[in-house]
VEXMIVEX-22549 format. One record per residue (C-alpha): residue in three letters; x, y, z. Coordinates in nm, 3 decimals, m for minus. Last residue first. Example, Ala and Ser with C-alpha at 12.3 -4.5 7.8 and 13.67 -1.06 7.14 Angstrom:
# VEXMIVEX-22549
+------+---------+---------+---------+
! code !      xx !      yy !      zz !
+------+---------+---------+---------+
!  SER !   1.367 !  m0.106 !   0.714 !
!  ALA !   1.230 !  m0.450 !   0.780 !
+------+---------+---------+---------+
END
This chain:
# VEXMIVEX-22549
+------+---------+---------+---------+
! code !      xx !      yy !      zz !
+------+---------+---------+---------+
!  ALA !  m0.465 !  m0.600 !   4.924 !
!  PRO !  m0.750 !  m0.846 !   4.969 !
!  LEU !  m0.886 !  m0.949 !   4.631 !
!  ALA !  m1.236 !  m1.096 !   4.678 !
!  HIS !  m1.352 !  m0.861 !   4.957 !
!  ARG !  m1.182 !  m0.559 !   4.798 !
!  VAL !  m1.343 !  m0.651 !   4.466 !
!  GLY !  m1.681 !  m0.657 !   4.638 !
!  ALA !  m1.618 !  m0.317 !   4.798 !
!  THR !  m1.516 !  m0.190 !   4.454 !
!  VAL !  m1.848 !  m0.321 !   4.320 !
!  ARG !  m2.049 !  m0.129 !   4.579 !
!  GLU !  m1.857 !   0.196 !   4.525 !
!  VAL !  m1.847 !   0.170 !   4.146 !
!  ASP !  m2.224 !   0.139 !   4.110 !
!  GLY !  m2.254 !   0.222 !   3.739 !
!  THR !  m2.503 !  m0.062 !   3.711 !
!  ALA !  m2.430 !  m0.258 !   3.395 !
!  LEU !  m2.077 !  m0.126 !   3.329 !
!  VAL !  m1.993 !  m0.169 !   3.696 !
!  ASP !  m2.125 !  m0.528 !   3.702 !
!  LEU !  m1.945 !  m0.625 !   3.381 !
!  LEU !  m1.621 !  m0.485 !   3.519 !
!  ALA !  m1.667 !  m0.671 !   3.847 !
!  GLY !  m1.708 !  m0.997 !   3.659 !
!  ARG !  m1.395 !  m0.936 !   3.453 !
!  LEU !  m1.192 !  m0.829 !   3.757 !
!  VAL !  m1.301 !  m1.125 !   3.971 !
!  ALA !  m1.236 !  m1.371 !   3.687 !
!  LEU !  m0.894 !  m1.217 !   3.620 !
!  VAL !  m0.792 !  m1.255 !   3.985 !
!  ALA !  m0.912 !  m1.617 !   3.982 !
!  THR !  m0.724 !  m1.687 !   3.658 !
!  ARG !  m0.406 !  m1.536 !   3.804 !
!  HIS !  m0.442 !  m1.762 !   4.108 !
!  ALA !  m0.505 !  m2.071 !   3.893 !
!  PRO !  m0.206 !  m1.990 !   3.667 !
!  THR !   0.007 !  m1.988 !   3.982 !
!  SER !   0.180 !  m1.680 !   4.110 !
!  GLU !   0.561 !  m1.665 !   4.103 !
!  PRO !   0.576 !  m1.445 !   3.793 !
!  ASP !   0.369 !  m1.178 !   3.970 !
!  ALA !   0.334 !  m0.855 !   3.774 !
!  ARG !   0.442 !  m1.023 !   3.450 !
!  ALA !   0.198 !  m1.307 !   3.516 !
!  LEU !  m0.085 !  m1.058 !   3.572 !
!  VAL !  m0.021 !  m0.888 !   3.237 !
!  ASP !   0.009 !  m1.228 !   3.068 !
!  LEU !  m0.325 !  m1.336 !   3.215 !
!  TRP !  m0.482 !  m1.019 !   3.075 !
!  ASP !  m0.342 !  m1.076 !   2.726 !
!  ALA !  m0.433 !  m1.448 !   2.725 !
!  VAL !  m0.792 !  m1.360 !   2.817 !
!  THR !  m0.782 !  m1.095 !   2.545 !
!  GLU !  m0.673 !  m1.349 !   2.285 !
!  ALA !  m0.944 !  m1.596 !   2.388 !
!  ALA !  m1.212 !  m1.327 !   2.353 !
!  PHE !  m1.086 !  m1.203 !   2.015 !
!  GLY !  m1.041 !  m1.550 !   1.864 !
!  ALA !  m1.300 !  m1.517 !   1.591 !
!  TRP !  m1.459 !  m1.171 !   1.579 !
!  PRO !  m1.339 !  m1.076 !   1.232 !
!  GLY !  m1.475 !  m1.383 !   1.060 !
!  ASP !  m1.436 !  m1.743 !   1.158 !
!  THR !  m1.502 !  m1.974 !   1.451 !
!  ALA !  m1.717 !  m1.739 !   1.656 !
!  GLY !  m1.830 !  m1.920 !   1.972 !
!  LEU !  m1.770 !  m1.622 !   2.194 !
!  SER !  m1.638 !  m1.340 !   1.976 !
!  ARG !  m1.957 !  m1.134 !   1.990 !
!  ALA !  m1.938 !  m1.134 !   2.369 !
!  TYR !  m1.575 !  m1.018 !   2.370 !
!  ALA !  m1.644 !  m0.756 !   2.102 !
!  GLU !  m1.928 !  m0.602 !   2.303 !
!  VAL !  m1.731 !  m0.629 !   2.627 !
!  TRP !  m1.428 !  m0.458 !   2.469 !
!  LEU !  m1.642 !  m0.181 !   2.320 !
!  ARG !  m1.799 !  m0.123 !   2.661 !
!  LEU !  m1.446 !  m0.116 !   2.805 !
!  LEU !  m1.324 !   0.143 !   2.556 !
!  SER !  m1.627 !   0.362 !   2.625 !
!  ALA !  m1.591 !   0.318 !   3.003 !
!  ASN !  m1.225 !   0.423 !   3.026 !
!  GLY !  m1.289 !   0.776 !   3.151 !
!  PRO !  m1.533 !   0.634 !   3.407 !
!  ASP !  m1.234 !   0.484 !   3.596 !
!  ALA !  m1.345 !   0.149 !   3.739 !
!  LEU !  m1.134 !  m0.052 !   3.494 !
!  TRP !  m0.822 !   0.157 !   3.566 !
!  GLU !  m0.866 !   0.122 !   3.942 !
!  TRP !  m0.932 !  m0.249 !   3.890 !
!  VAL !  m0.603 !  m0.286 !   3.700 !
!  ALA !  m0.417 !  m0.138 !   3.998 !
!  TRP !  m0.607 !  m0.370 !   4.231 !
!  GLY !  m0.528 !  m0.673 !   4.015 !
!  ALA !  m0.162 !  m0.569 !   4.016 !
!  ALA !  m0.173 !  m0.575 !   4.395 !
!  GLY !  m0.340 !  m0.918 !   4.389 !
!  ALA !  m0.106 !  m1.058 !   4.121 !
!  GLY !   0.204 !  m0.938 !   4.305 !
!  GLN !   0.439 !  m0.659 !   4.201 !
!  PRO !   0.290 !  m0.317 !   4.138 !
!  LEU !   0.195 !  m0.235 !   3.783 !
!  THR !   0.377 !   0.013 !   3.561 !
!  GLY !   0.182 !   0.018 !   3.241 !
!  ARG !   0.099 !  m0.309 !   3.074 !
!  LEU !  m0.271 !  m0.268 !   3.142 !
!  ALA !  m0.296 !   0.078 !   2.987 !
!  SER !  m0.104 !  m0.004 !   2.670 !
!  LEU !  m0.275 !  m0.339 !   2.660 !
!  GLU !  m0.620 !  m0.181 !   2.652 !
!  ASP !  m0.528 !   0.078 !   2.392 !
!  GLU !  m0.365 !  m0.182 !   2.163 !
!  ARG !  m0.657 !  m0.420 !   2.218 !
!  ALA !  m0.892 !  m0.146 !   2.093 !
!  ARG !  m0.677 !  m0.088 !   1.783 !
!  ALA !  m0.668 !  m0.462 !   1.711 !
!  LEU !  m1.049 !  m0.471 !   1.738 !
!  LEU !  m1.074 !  m0.175 !   1.500 !
!  ALA !  m0.837 !  m0.336 !   1.249 !
!  ARG !  m1.035 !  m0.662 !   1.262 !
!  ILE !  m1.359 !  m0.467 !   1.212 !
!  LEU !  m1.209 !  m0.287 !   0.911 !
!  GLY !  m1.094 !  m0.615 !   0.760 !
!  ASP !  m1.441 !  m0.763 !   0.818 !
!  LYS !  m1.592 !  m0.465 !   0.634 !
!  SER !  m1.361 !  m0.548 !   0.347 !
!  GLU !  m1.020 !  m0.467 !   0.196 !
!  PHE !  m0.936 !  m0.216 !   0.475 !
!  LEU !  m0.818 !   0.076 !   0.257 !
!  PHE !  m1.027 !  m0.003 !  m0.050 !
!  LEU !  m1.336 !  m0.096 !   0.152 !
!  LEU !  m1.305 !   0.224 !   0.355 !
!  VAL !  m1.264 !   0.431 !   0.038 !
!  ARG !  m1.570 !   0.266 !  m0.118 !
!  PRO !  m1.780 !   0.318 !   0.197 !
!  SER !  m1.707 !   0.689 !   0.177 !
!  SER !  m1.514 !   0.926 !   0.401 !
!  GLY !  m1.575 !   1.214 !   0.637 !
!  ILE !  m1.583 !   1.021 !   0.964 !
!  ALA !  m1.957 !   1.033 !   1.028 !
!  ALA !  m2.049 !   0.972 !   0.665 !
!  ALA !  m1.820 !   0.667 !   0.648 !
!  LEU !  m1.966 !   0.524 !   0.969 !
!  PRO !  m2.324 !   0.582 !   0.854 !
!  ARG !  m2.252 !   0.408 !   0.520 !
!  LEU !  m2.031 !   0.127 !   0.658 !
!  SER !  m2.277 !  m0.014 !   0.910 !
!  MET !  m2.173 !  m0.099 !   1.265 !
!  GLU !  m2.416 !  m0.335 !   1.440 !
!  SER !  m2.158 !  m0.505 !   1.658 !
!  ILE !  m1.926 !  m0.204 !   1.682 !
!  GLY !  m2.068 !   0.039 !   1.933 !
!  SER !  m2.165 !   0.404 !   1.896 !
!  ALA !  m1.920 !   0.610 !   2.103 !
!  ARG !  m1.622 !   0.375 !   2.101 !
!  VAL !  m1.727 !   0.280 !   1.748 !
!  TYR !  m1.693 !   0.641 !   1.628 !
!  ALA !  m1.361 !   0.707 !   1.805 !
!  TYR !  m1.222 !   0.393 !   1.641 !
!  ALA !  m1.359 !   0.501 !   1.303 !
!  LYS !  m1.175 !   0.834 !   1.336 !
!  GLU !  m0.853 !   0.659 !   1.437 !
!  LEU !  m0.889 !   0.406 !   1.155 !
!  LEU !  m0.960 !   0.689 !   0.911 !
!  GLU !  m0.630 !   0.860 !   0.993 !
!  SER !  m0.433 !   0.536 !   0.985 !
!  ARG !  m0.582 !   0.440 !   0.647 !
!  ARG !  m0.514 !   0.790 !   0.511 !
!  GLY !  m0.151 !   0.759 !   0.617 !
!  GLN !  m0.124 !   0.412 !   0.466 !
!  ALA !  m0.282 !   0.540 !   0.143 !
!  VAL !  m0.023 !   0.817 !   0.121 !
!  LEU !   0.257 !   0.565 !   0.190 !
!  PRO !   0.146 !   0.340 !  m0.093 !
!  MET !   0.000 !   0.000 !   0.000 !
+------+---------+---------+---------+
END
């Protein structure tokens, strides 16, 4: 792809990413997306090869944001790292990214092909890797338990907005 096209692809990917963070991705349609970001469906199809290619690029972009935040400086220990991750998850400023993540995660379950396939399993591996880096001595079972608490708490906060109650539950499950 020529350099000019790569630049335009990057620009439109960022605009599309902002769009799906605000509007969701499961029911995304190319015409409204293209109109909202100042492009056309034809340009998007040229730059991303297909709607599935665009969805894959958007999911990769979301994982990039998530991993950038999760792989930041975390305290040592899976529980302490879990708390640091929880603070990020509970931050209302991250809600649009996390709603997008949940939407893609749910859509990925059971998908064997297409742009959604593998997304959920890949993000589980990402999160477990983050916890393993924070606490290399912890067992896979312990990291899985921390991840399960965080994932469940995230769903609860996104559903209810009750950060205080859910944080108390996380504190009960993941003593500092």
